[in-house]
Backbone bond lengths (Angstrom), bond angles and torsions (degrees), N, CA, C in turn:
res aa  C-N    CA-C-N  psi(-1)  N-CA   C-N-CA  omega(-1)  CA-C   N-CA-C  phi
1 X - - - 1.461 - - 1.535 108.72 -
2 X 1.305 115.39 150.14 1.445 122.00 178.29 1.518 109.02 -80.53
3 X 1.328 119.15 161.08 1.437 121.65 178.16 1.553 111.85 -57.66
4 X 1.278 115.65 -37.00 1.497 117.00 178.94 1.556 111.67 -67.29
5 X 1.364 116.64 -38.38 1.431 119.32 177.79 1.535 111.10 -67.79
6 X 1.289 117.01 -37.98 1.489 120.13 177.90 1.518 111.96 -62.56
7 X 1.356 115.90 -45.74 1.433 118.35 178.59 1.554 112.23 -63.83
8 X 1.298 118.36 -41.64 1.468 122.05 176.38 1.496 112.52 -63.82
9 X 1.395 119.15 -35.77 1.399 120.92 179.71 1.615 109.04 -66.68
10 X 1.280 116.17 -44.63 1.474 116.31 -178.07 1.508 110.64 -69.06
11 X 1.272 120.94 -34.87 1.471 122.45 176.53 1.522 108.94 -63.15
12 X 1.294 117.92 -40.99 1.458 119.31 178.77 1.550 112.15 -65.60
13 X 1.337 116.14 -34.56 1.440 117.38 176.08 1.524 115.44 -68.08
14 X 1.324 114.07 -28.43 1.492 119.63 -176.96 1.539 112.93 -88.25
15 X 1.294 115.99 -6.52 1.523 116.63 -176.17 1.562 110.04 -59.51
16 X 1.311 116.77 138.57 1.485 128.38 17.63 1.538 110.63 -95.66
17 X 1.325 120.64 18.33 1.458 119.53 177.64 1.511 111.21 -66.06
18 X 1.361 115.09 138.39 1.445 120.09 -177.07 1.534 110.47 -80.86
19 X 1.307 116.70 89.46 1.463 123.59 -179.66 1.546 107.03 -108.68
20 X 1.366 116.59 145.62 1.428 123.80 -174.45 1.542 108.13 -118.28
21 X 1.370 116.66 115.94 1.475 118.44 176.22 1.499 112.36 -87.28
22 X 1.298 117.14 154.21 1.450 124.83 176.09 1.539 106.57 -160.09
23 X 1.370 113.29 -179.09 1.451 119.10 177.70 1.528 108.47 -128.01
24 X 1.327 116.89 128.98 1.480 121.13 175.73 1.480 109.74 -104.20
25 X 1.349 114.26 143.18 1.498 117.74 -177.56 1.512 111.68 79.31
26 X 1.319 113.14 -169.81 1.437 120.08 -179.73 1.533 111.89 -152.84
27 X 1.367 113.38 167.69 1.461 120.71 -178.76 1.529 114.07 52.77
28 X 1.318 115.87 -127.70 1.491 116.02 -178.08 1.509 110.34 -81.65
29 X 1.275 121.17 -3.30 1.474 124.26 175.57 1.536 113.79 -96.67
30 X 1.325 115.88 2.92 1.440 120.33 -179.95 1.486 112.05 -61.72
31 X 1.328 119.45 139.20 1.443 126.90 178.61 1.505 111.82 -131.08
32 X 1.267 116.07 134.16 1.505 119.57 171.48 1.504 107.97 -67.30
33 X 1.327 116.79 129.48 1.441 122.50 -179.81 1.509 109.96 -124.17
34 X 1.320 120.51 131.80 1.381 125.38 -175.53 1.506 108.66 -129.19
35 X 1.356 118.36 119.65 1.449 122.20 176.19 1.553 109.97 -94.60
36 X 1.339 114.57 127.24 1.480 120.12 -178.22 1.475 109.47 -125.47
37 X 1.324 119.90 156.42 1.491 122.31 175.10 1.502 110.24 -68.63
38 X 1.340 118.13 156.71 1.478 121.27 -177.27 1.523 113.77 -57.58
39 X 1.319 116.96 -36.89 1.485 118.50 -178.10 1.515 112.25 -70.73
40 X 1.298 119.60 -14.87 1.485 122.37 179.63 1.529 112.50 -105.87
41 X 1.318 117.55 11.91 1.444 122.57 -178.44 1.518 111.94 -60.37
42 X 1.302 118.68 -54.93 1.420 121.77 -176.94 1.497 111.81 -65.58
43 X 1.362 119.11 -36.23 1.504 123.03 179.38 1.567 107.63 -67.16
44 X 1.301 118.14 -38.98 1.446 119.44 179.25 1.516 113.62 -65.58
45 X 1.362 113.95 -41.50 1.505 115.01 -179.79 1.516 109.58 -68.94
46 X 1.291 120.70 -36.92 1.472 121.02 177.59 1.527 111.46 -67.51
47 X 1.279 117.80 -35.58 1.485 118.68 -179.46 1.505 110.61 -71.07
48 X 1.349 118.51 -34.67 1.475 118.61 175.27 1.509 113.77 -66.58
49 X 1.309 115.71 -30.21 1.457 117.44 176.52 1.580 115.42 -78.24
50 X 1.349 112.78 -41.72 1.470 115.63 -170.89 1.537 114.75 -86.87
51 X 1.358 118.34 -18.39 1.423 120.14 -179.58 1.519 111.07 -70.33
52 X 1.345 117.12 134.37 1.465 120.35 -176.25 1.520 113.91 -71.07
53 X 1.286 118.95 -26.62 1.497 123.90 174.92 1.507 112.22 -75.56
54 X 1.325 118.58 -31.31 1.446 121.42 -179.93 1.566 109.68 -94.53
55 X 1.325 117.93 -52.58 1.418 121.96 172.64 1.505 115.69 50.91
56 X 1.354 114.65 44.92 1.478 121.15 -177.24 1.527 105.95 -81.67
57 X 1.350 119.35 85.44 1.431 122.70 -175.33 1.484 112.33 -90.40
58 X 1.347 120.23 -4.46 1.477 121.39 -176.04 1.510 108.76 -117.90
59 X 1.334 117.66 127.34 1.457 123.69 174.86 1.511 105.70 -88.44
60 X 1.370 117.05 121.36 1.455 120.82 -177.10 1.573 110.54 -92.25
61 X 1.332 117.48 -62.62 1.442 120.32 -177.24 1.585 110.22 -158.98
62 X 1.323 113.70 163.15 1.501 121.75 176.23 1.518 107.00 -145.22
63 X 1.342 115.56 135.08 1.465 119.18 177.21 1.584 105.43 -156.39
64 X 1.337 114.01 -169.56 1.473 120.85 -175.97 1.507 108.85 -138.19
65 X 1.308 114.72 162.88 1.459 123.53 174.28 1.564 109.91 -131.61
66 X 1.299 117.77 126.23 1.446 123.21 179.13 1.540 109.10 -80.12
67 X 1.307 114.77 114.40 1.466 120.22 177.58 1.503 112.95 -105.67
68 X 1.333 116.92 23.07 1.452 124.45 175.47 1.490 109.33 59.86
69 X 1.409 118.51 -124.31 1.461 121.42 -172.76 1.514 111.52 -61.75
70 X 1.344 118.34 -24.56 1.486 120.14 -178.44 1.506 114.02 -78.95
71 X 1.326 119.83 -7.80 1.433 123.59 176.23 1.554 111.71 106.97
72 X 1.321 116.33 -150.08 1.427 121.50 -179.38 1.522 110.62 -124.07
73 X 1.306 116.79 137.67 1.467 122.83 171.37 1.513 107.87 -93.58
74 X 1.347 117.33 123.00 1.480 122.25 170.79 1.538 105.49 -100.36
75 X 1.348 113.03 128.52 1.504 119.31 -174.97 1.531 107.89 -126.41
76 X 1.318 114.68 138.02 1.462 123.38 175.04 1.496 111.67 -132.63
77 X 1.328 114.75 136.62 1.427 120.63 -179.46 1.505 110.26 -112.54
78 X 1.393 117.56 121.87 1.456 124.38 -176.67 1.499 108.10 -115.13
79 X 1.327 116.12 147.49 1.482 120.33 -174.55 1.527 109.70 -134.65
80 X 1.311 115.55 143.53 1.450 121.84 174.01 1.543 110.27 -99.66
81 X 1.296 116.37 116.53 1.512 118.48 -177.38 1.499 109.78 -77.13
82 X 1.365 118.00 -21.92 1.460 118.55 178.06 1.499 114.23 -87.28
83 X 1.307 118.13 -40.99 1.455 122.47 -177.58 1.531 114.34 -94.78
84 X 1.302 114.22 -9.91 1.553 119.50 175.21 1.479 112.32 60.22
85 X 1.284 119.29 51.49 1.451 122.80 172.86 1.569 106.75 -144.63
86 X 1.336 112.49 160.80 1.472 119.42 -178.36 1.491 112.23 -128.57
87 X 1.386 112.99 159.90 1.504 118.62 -179.37 1.592 105.38 -139.02
88 X 1.334 111.86 132.67 1.463 120.04 173.22 1.523 109.48 -99.46
89 X 1.339 111.95 123.14 1.479 120.50 174.76 1.544 108.89 -103.51
90 X 1.326 114.78 138.18 1.516 117.09 -176.20 1.495 107.20 -143.96
91 X 1.316 114.97 141.86 1.469 124.20 177.52 1.540 108.90 -140.69
92 X 1.319 116.41 147.69 1.479 119.05 178.81 1.517 109.31 -111.33
93 X 1.349 112.47 132.24 1.484 118.56 178.49 1.499 111.56 -109.15
94 X 1.342 119.73 143.08 1.402 118.76 174.42 1.545 112.57 -67.85
95 X 1.363 116.08 148.69 1.414 119.89 -174.12 1.560 112.76 -65.85
96 X 1.273 115.26 -31.91 1.502 119.40 -175.36 1.508 109.84 -75.85
97 X 1.334 119.75 -30.62 1.459 123.20 -176.60 1.571 107.06 -133.99
98 X 1.298 115.56 74.04 1.459 123.05 -176.93 1.523 109.27 -84.27
99 X 1.350 119.66 77.94 1.382 123.39 -179.15 1.530 108.94 -136.78
100 X 1.345 115.39 141.26 1.452 121.04 -179.81 1.510 108.63 -149.26
101 X 1.300 117.58 157.98 1.477 119.56 -175.41 1.569 108.90 -70.93
102 X 1.324 114.23 144.36 1.464 119.17 176.43 1.498 109.66 -77.31
103 X 1.412 115.96 148.81 1.466 121.06 177.92 1.521 111.44 -108.53
104 X 1.329 116.29 18.80 1.487 119.48 -178.07 1.547 111.81 -63.33
105 X 1.297 117.26 -32.24 1.448 119.94 179.93 1.524 110.81 -67.02
106 X 1.344 117.36 -29.70 1.455 123.38 -179.24 1.539 112.25 -85.21
107 X 1.404 113.32 -47.58 1.425 121.15 176.41 1.533 107.62 -127.31
108 X 1.351 118.85 100.02 1.465 118.41 175.93 1.514 115.85 -55.02
109 X 1.372 117.37 -30.03 1.442 117.39 178.57 1.510 114.73 -67.18
110 X 1.326 121.63 -4.90 1.421 122.89 177.30 1.472 112.99 -78.37
111 X 1.351 116.92 -8.13 1.496 118.89 -173.76 1.525 112.56 -61.07
112 X 1.332 117.06 -42.63 1.487 119.70 -179.93 1.496 110.85 -67.16
113 X 1.321 117.37 -40.15 1.514 120.86 -177.96 1.512 110.12 -67.34
114 X 1.353 121.46 -39.40 1.440 121.87 178.41 1.521 110.13 -69.40
115 X 1.275 119.71 -34.94 1.473 120.29 175.66 1.502 113.53 -62.49
116 X 1.336 113.10 -43.37 1.485 116.34 179.37 1.518 111.86 -70.99
117 X 1.325 119.18 -36.35 1.434 118.94 178.32 1.555 111.82 -69.33
118 X 1.306 116.57 -33.35 1.498 122.79 177.47 1.566 105.77 -66.53
119 X 1.284 117.82 -42.68 1.517 122.67 -175.03 1.534 107.80 -70.18
120 X 1.315 119.47 -44.84 1.484 120.14 -171.50 1.519 112.94 -86.50
121 X 1.353 119.90 -24.49 1.446 121.18 -173.37 1.591 109.79 -119.87
122 X 1.296 117.62 -15.99 1.495 118.67 -176.41 1.495 113.85 77.99
123 X 1.332 118.69 24.39 1.458 122.50 178.57 1.506 109.33 -90.07
124 X 1.358 120.14 131.77 1.398 123.30 176.63 1.512 113.34 -90.92
125 X 1.312 119.34 140.70 1.410 124.49 177.32 1.504 106.60 -114.93
126 X 1.323 115.84 105.41 1.471 121.07 -175.83 1.536 108.11 -69.13
127 X 1.335 116.34 131.27 1.425 124.24 179.44 1.511 117.35 91.27
128 X 1.363 115.99 1.01 1.428 118.27 179.07 1.521 110.55 -73.10
129 X 1.293 118.88 -49.37 1.437 120.40 174.55 1.531 115.89 94.58
130 X 1.355 119.74 -28.68 1.407 122.42 -176.21 1.550 111.52 -131.38
131 X 1.233 118.30 55.22 1.523 120.98 179.25 1.502 109.86 -86.50
132 X 1.391 114.15 60.20 1.451 120.31 177.04 1.543 109.69 -93.37
133 X 1.350 116.36 165.22 1.459 118.31 -177.10 1.507 111.97 -57.87
134 X 1.370 114.13 142.71 1.457 117.99 -175.74 1.560 108.30 -119.67
135 X 1.335 119.29 -43.52 1.448 122.51 -171.49 1.529 110.89 -114.39
136 X 1.287 116.77 -30.09 1.511 122.06 -173.36 1.497 107.58 -101.48
137 X 1.370 115.86 155.98 1.464 120.41 177.78 1.559 109.65 -68.42
138 X 1.339 117.81 154.16 1.500 118.74 -175.11 1.505 113.26 -60.24
139 X 1.327 119.54 -27.61 1.446 123.04 -178.45 1.518 116.74 -81.86
140 X 1.346 113.61 -4.04 1.507 117.80 -179.12 1.503 110.92 -67.87
141 X 1.318 116.19 134.92 1.482 121.83 179.51 1.507 111.17 -109.52
142 X 1.322 116.45 132.90 1.465 120.80 178.07 1.484 113.17 102.45
143 X 1.310 117.00 178.89 1.454 125.72 -177.61 1.470 108.57 -125.35
144 X 1.329 122.02 105.13 1.511 123.06 -166.71 1.522 114.20 -65.04
145 X 1.335 121.21 -25.70 1.454 121.20 -173.60 1.577 108.64 -92.30
146 X 1.281 119.79 -1.01 1.475 117.41 169.28 1.540 109.83 -70.56
147 X 1.244 114.56 146.00 1.483 117.32 -173.92 1.479 112.53 -76.54
148 X 1.333 120.08 -16.33 1.468 118.81 177.39 1.509 111.24 -88.46
149 X 1.327 119.02 -2.43 1.415 122.83 -179.48 1.501 109.79 -77.03
150 X 1.318 119.04 123.98 1.466 123.26 -178.22 1.475 106.28 -96.79
151 X 1.349 116.42 124.27 1.467 121.84 179.92 1.536 112.63 -65.79
152 X 1.305 118.24 142.55 1.521 121.53 178.36 1.518 110.77 -58.91
153 X 1.349 118.42 -33.61 1.423 119.77 179.54 1.488 114.40 -64.04
154 X 1.405 118.55 -27.82 1.393 121.68 177.62 1.534 111.34 -72.47
155 X 1.323 115.86 -28.54 1.481 118.64 177.27 1.520 109.08 -75.56
156 X 1.276 119.40 -41.26 1.458 120.83 -179.80 1.482 112.47 -71.72
157 X 1.319 118.97 -31.66 1.489 123.00 -175.45 1.509 107.85 -146.17
158 X 1.318 119.35 97.83 1.438 119.76 -176.86 1.488 115.73 -58.66
159 X 1.230 119.04 144.02 1.515 124.03 178.20 1.467 108.66 -80.31
160 X 1.333 119.55 146.08 1.488 122.19 -175.43 1.492 117.65 -77.46
161 X 1.342 116.94 23.01 1.461 120.80 -178.48 1.484 109.58 -159.67
162 X 1.302 118.64 173.90 1.471 125.16 178.03 1.513 110.97 -78.64
163 X 1.313 115.88 75.37 1.460 120.12 -174.60 1.547 109.90 -105.37
164 X 1.281 119.04 -23.81 1.461 120.12 -179.09 1.496 110.16 -127.84
165 X 1.390 118.69 155.27 1.498 120.59 177.01 1.485 111.96 -56.19
166 X 1.305 117.78 135.46 1.415 121.74 174.56 1.554 111.43 93.63
167 X 1.312 119.10 -8.40 1.516 119.07 -179.39 1.491 107.12 -85.62
168 X 1.319 113.67 166.70 1.484 120.94 178.30 1.511 111.84 -61.56
169 X 1.361 113.95 141.94 1.505 117.75 175.94 1.468 112.59 -77.92
170 X 1.361 119.17 -14.90 1.451 120.66 179.44 1.484 110.80 -83.33
171 X 1.272 118.86 142.84 1.444 122.75 179.81 1.536 111.70 -73.84
172 X 1.298 115.57 158.37 1.423 122.53 179.94 1.470 114.37 -79.95
173 X 1.327 118.33 -175.67 1.434 124.61 179.34 1.568 110.47 -69.65
174 X 1.362 116.33 -175.94 1.404 121.77 -178.31 1.533 110.56 -100.35
175 X 1.385 116.91 4.50 1.422 118.92 178.00 1.527 110.15 -70.25
176 X 1.332 118.61 127.67 1.439 121.12 -178.67 1.560 111.11 -62.03
177 X 1.299 116.17 133.13 1.446 123.15 -179.38 1.536 108.90 -126.18
178 X 1.361 116.66 133.46 1.425 120.64 -178.92 1.501 108.04 -72.81
179 X 1.397 118.08 150.36 1.431 120.53 171.66 1.529 113.82 -58.95
180 X 1.334 119.75 148.42 1.487 122.14 179.24 1.526 110.90 -54.82
181 X 1.303 115.32 134.03 1.498 120.63 173.27 1.555 111.40 95.04
182 X 1.361 117.60 -8.91 1.463 119.91 -177.86 1.536 106.09 -96.77
183 X 1.321 116.98 117.96 1.527 120.72 -175.85 1.536 108.48 -74.87
184 X 1.317 111.91 152.61 1.426 116.57 173.63 1.502 113.54 -77.10
185 X 1.350 121.29 157.98 1.444 119.54 -177.78 1.530 110.56 -60.25
186 X 1.306 118.18 128.16 1.418 123.60 -179.36 1.463 115.57 93.21
187 X 1.358 120.68 -4.92 1.440 122.14 178.55 1.513 113.46 -78.91
188 X 1.330 117.35 -14.84 1.479 120.21 179.86 1.505 105.00 -151.66
189 X 1.382 114.26 163.65 1.444 120.77 -179.38 1.497 111.94 114.90
190 X 1.327 118.16 174.67 1.435 120.16 -178.93 1.518 117.57 -75.78
191 X 1.335 116.74 -16.40 1.475 119.73 -178.31 1.479 110.45 -102.30
192 X 1.369 120.35 109.91 1.439 121.07 178.68 1.526 110.81 -72.52
193 X 1.334 115.57 153.72 1.415 121.67 177.99 1.578 111.05 -88.54
194 X 1.341 118.26 131.93 1.466 117.32 179.90 1.509 111.58 -62.19
195 X 1.321 114.23 158.72 1.468 119.45 179.72 1.541 109.01 -64.92
196 X 1.271 112.52 140.86 1.476 118.85 -179.00 1.466 117.06 84.38
197 X 1.372 119.99 1.10 1.434 122.70 -176.69 1.493 108.84 -95.58
198 X 1.310 123.46 -4.26 1.421 123.73 -176.28 1.542 110.55 -75.02
199 X 1.314 115.63 147.24 1.433 119.00 176.71 1.515 111.67 -91.24
200 X 1.356 116.38 -179.30 1.447 121.99 -176.03 1.489 107.26 -68.35
201 X 1.367 115.33 126.78 1.485 118.54 179.82 1.456 116.86 73.78
202 X 1.316 118.98 12.95 1.445 118.68 -176.29 1.572 111.81 -103.91
203 X 1.335 117.98 6.92 1.419 120.62 178.69 1.533 114.12 83.47
204 X 1.342 116.71 178.19 1.498 117.28 -174.58 1.495 113.89 -67.07
205 X 1.345 118.18 -21.60 1.450 119.18 -175.42 1.523 109.80 -115.35
206 X 1.330 119.73 15.02 1.470 121.21 -176.82 1.533 110.96 -71.53
207 X 1.326 113.50 171.51 1.458 119.21 -179.98 1.544 112.75 104.79
208 X 1.258 116.17 176.89 1.441 122.56 179.73 1.520 110.49 -95.58
209 X 1.349 118.50 129.87 1.501 119.24 179.97 1.550 110.12 -51.68
210 X 1.349 113.16 139.50 1.478 116.91 -179.34 1.458 111.99 -74.11
211 X 1.316 116.24 157.51 1.469 121.70 179.15 1.542 108.42 -79.76
212 X 1.270 117.60 139.21 1.481 122.25 -179.21 1.513 109.58 -58.61
213 X 1.342 116.76 146.41 1.457 121.09 -173.44 1.551 112.09 -63.68
214 X 1.345 117.23 -26.33 1.499 120.52 -174.76 1.447 111.58 -80.92
215 X 1.348 121.93 -5.10 1.440 120.90 -174.71 1.568 113.97 -71.19
216 X 1.333 115.56 -30.99 1.410 117.88 -179.16 1.560 109.88 -147.74
217 X 1.274 120.22 147.90 1.492 122.01 -174.23 1.571 108.87 -67.35
218 X 1.331 110.97 151.18 1.497 118.48 178.11 1.512 108.52 -70.88
219 X 1.340 114.98 141.40 1.487 121.83 177.06 1.548 106.95 -83.25
220 X 1.369 114.89 142.75 1.477 118.33 177.63 1.537 109.12 -67.93
221 X 1.376 110.34 152.48 1.471 116.67 177.11 1.497 109.09 -69.02
222 X 1.411 115.70 155.99 1.444 118.67 178.06 1.555 113.55 -59.15
223 X 1.309 117.73 131.65 1.422 122.48 -176.83 1.507 116.13 89.50
224 X 1.342 114.47 -5.70 1.489 119.32 -176.34 1.512 111.13 -90.96
225 X 1.304 120.60 -4.02 1.488 121.05 -176.82 1.506 108.24 -73.34
226 X 1.295 118.10 141.88 1.492 120.95 176.62 1.559 111.19 -68.59
227 X 1.300 114.91 141.28 1.460 120.29 -178.85 1.530 109.48 -66.42
228 X 1.299 117.55 146.45 1.461 122.89 -179.06 1.539 106.86 -72.42
229 X 1.383 113.78 143.45 1.416 122.00 176.65 1.487 110.21 -75.75
230 X 1.418 120.43 122.07 1.484 121.14 179.94 1.507 109.60 -65.51
231 X 1.326 113.75 149.59 1.483 117.30 175.74 1.517 110.51 -79.10
232 X 1.340 115.08 141.11 1.482 118.54 -179.55 1.498 111.43 -71.19
233 X 1.380 114.93 153.43 1.449 119.73 177.74 1.524 112.25 -64.05
234 X 1.383 118.22 -33.33 1.437 119.39 -177.61 1.498 109.91 -63.17
235 X 1.412 115.63 -33.11 1.489 116.79 -178.38 1.471 112.45 -68.61
236 X 1.396 117.31 -21.32 1.426 118.35 -177.00 1.567 111.60 -95.55
237 X 1.313 118.75 -8.19 1.443 121.34 -173.07 1.501 113.42 -96.26
238 X 1.298 120.57 7.87 1.419 123.76 176.94 1.495 112.64 86.43
239 X 1.383 117.02 -157.89 1.460 119.37 -176.22 1.502 111.44 -68.38
240 X 1.336 112.41 146.66 1.503 118.29 -177.69 1.547 110.05 -73.20
241 X 1.355 115.77 153.64 1.469 121.82 -178.18 1.581 105.21 -93.06
242 X 1.307 117.96 131.76 1.454 118.53 178.46 1.526 110.92 -68.15
243 X 1.312 116.45 139.75 1.435 122.89 179.11 1.501 111.20 -69.21
244 X 1.408 115.62 140.17 1.419 120.98 174.76 1.562 110.95 -77.92
245 X 1.332 116.29 138.63 1.472 116.25 176.55 1.524 114.11 -62.99
246 X 1.335 119.42 140.13 1.401 121.37 -178.79 1.552 109.01 -73.01
247 X 1.297 118.22 144.99 1.507 121.53 178.77 1.486 109.47 -68.72
248 X 1.264 112.83 148.82 1.497 119.99 178.97 1.479 111.96 -63.27
249 X 1.300 118.97 -35.44 1.440 123.03 -179.63 1.487 110.08 -129.13
250 X 1.298 118.94 168.39 1.386 123.39 -176.05 1.555 111.83 -72.24
251 X 1.292 119.24 162.93 1.409 122.98 -178.40 1.580 111.54 -59.71
252 X 1.319 116.71 141.42 1.436 120.32 -178.54 1.480 115.89 83.21
253 X 1.337 114.14 4.37 1.481 119.15 -179.36 1.572 107.48 -69.90
254 X 1.316 115.05 137.81 1.479 117.46 -178.03 1.529 110.60 -68.80
255 X 1.340 115.72 -23.90 1.500 116.91 178.48 1.514 114.58 -80.20
256 X 1.338 118.87 -23.64 1.420 122.09 -174.58 1.556 108.83 -134.16
257 X 1.302 115.86 124.27 1.510 120.20 -179.84 1.580 107.78 -67.74
258 X 1.289 109.33 153.30 1.530 114.78 179.40 1.527 109.50 -65.02
259 X 1.272 118.37 139.03 1.517 122.45 179.68 1.513 109.71 -64.07
260 X 1.315 116.97 147.10 1.422 122.97 174.13 1.555 111.96 -73.12
261 X 1.307 113.36 174.48 1.494 114.84 -177.86 1.530 109.54 -67.23
262 X 1.363 114.45 151.08 1.495 123.80 -178.93 1.476 108.70 -76.69
263 X 1.307 118.97 132.34 1.509 120.47 177.36 1.487 112.80 -68.27
264 X 1.303 116.10 144.14 1.490 120.76 177.79 1.527 109.09 -63.99
265 X 1.358 114.10 147.11 1.530 117.04 177.49 1.533 109.48 -68.68
266 X 1.271 113.94 153.54 1.541 117.93 -179.83 1.506 108.61 -61.86
267 X 1.373 114.03 150.57 1.500 119.93 179.45 1.515 110.35 -67.32
268 X 1.350 111.06 141.49 1.506 117.82 178.51 1.511 111.29 -69.15
269 X 1.287 112.84 134.72 1.475 118.32 179.93 1.551 111.39 -65.45
270 X 1.239 117.93 142.81 1.505 120.14 -178.95 1.511 105.72 -73.64
271 X 1.402 114.04 140.35 1.439 122.72 176.81 1.443 108.64 -107.06
272 X 1.309 116.27 153.67 1.448 123.34 175.48 1.496 112.07 -109.23
273 X 1.350 113.80 142.40 1.453 117.10 174.76 1.529 109.39 -79.87
274 X 1.338 115.97 175.15 1.451 120.45 -178.52 1.544 112.13 -65.12
275 X 1.427 114.54 -24.18 1.422 116.56 -179.67 1.488 115.31 -97.02
276 X 1.330 117.21 13.86 1.458 124.66 175.81 1.536 116.96 93.50
277 X 1.361 117.81 -2.19 1.489 120.88 178.90 1.501 109.41 -79.31
278 X 1.302 115.03 167.93 1.492 122.78 179.66 1.481 107.85 -106.79
279 X 1.372 114.70 155.03 1.495 121.22 173.59 1.468 109.97 -118.97
């Protein structure tokens, strides 16, 4: 059956109750959605389970939506394991009297969901019998998923924009701020942050843990580098000239003629710079 046909079938089963069918989502995620009055909530859930064409034998989930002045929407999703289709049932409760019948007698698996919805939104489920705290400590006051509930983290650290009731309508600065409850790097963990490594606004232990000193060698202080050794002139003048052997006797000796003039050293080969010029 199509989502439209499923919704029409359930509305026909609930007649003369004023139920409104619609379709939520689209394409393969489309779901038949039927809005019913609060006094017909239990009847609608039982009809979706017992009808052979709907056959919603599996309870999927139940929760609520805070619509502020318009009250609360209680939503339940039912599924047919044999026919492979689902139905969303929805009812709206007034904010001053947020009470609806429990469906635990029809689907025992709804007990946990009704307890959580009661705890988070303050909605009562008549006939449940065990609406005791499920996720919050017994001393907790208030219902955290109501939109008028101000989180304690907003009191300790204001958010930089109008995100919660009672906060300033003006936006905050452009300085990046971490979400509440997210620690800065170095604020927790086995490696403490050295003193002075914290960033602005990061607390006494903020910042990134420093690298151990042995990971890389220390750099010399400015001016402490040794001067470079200048190159010798002999290295720049090309090949060395062989020494002439000394005469056995002094010049003018009758036994040894005076030596002739010493030949000039060979010309130095031209060198090229890295850019192709000559020196």
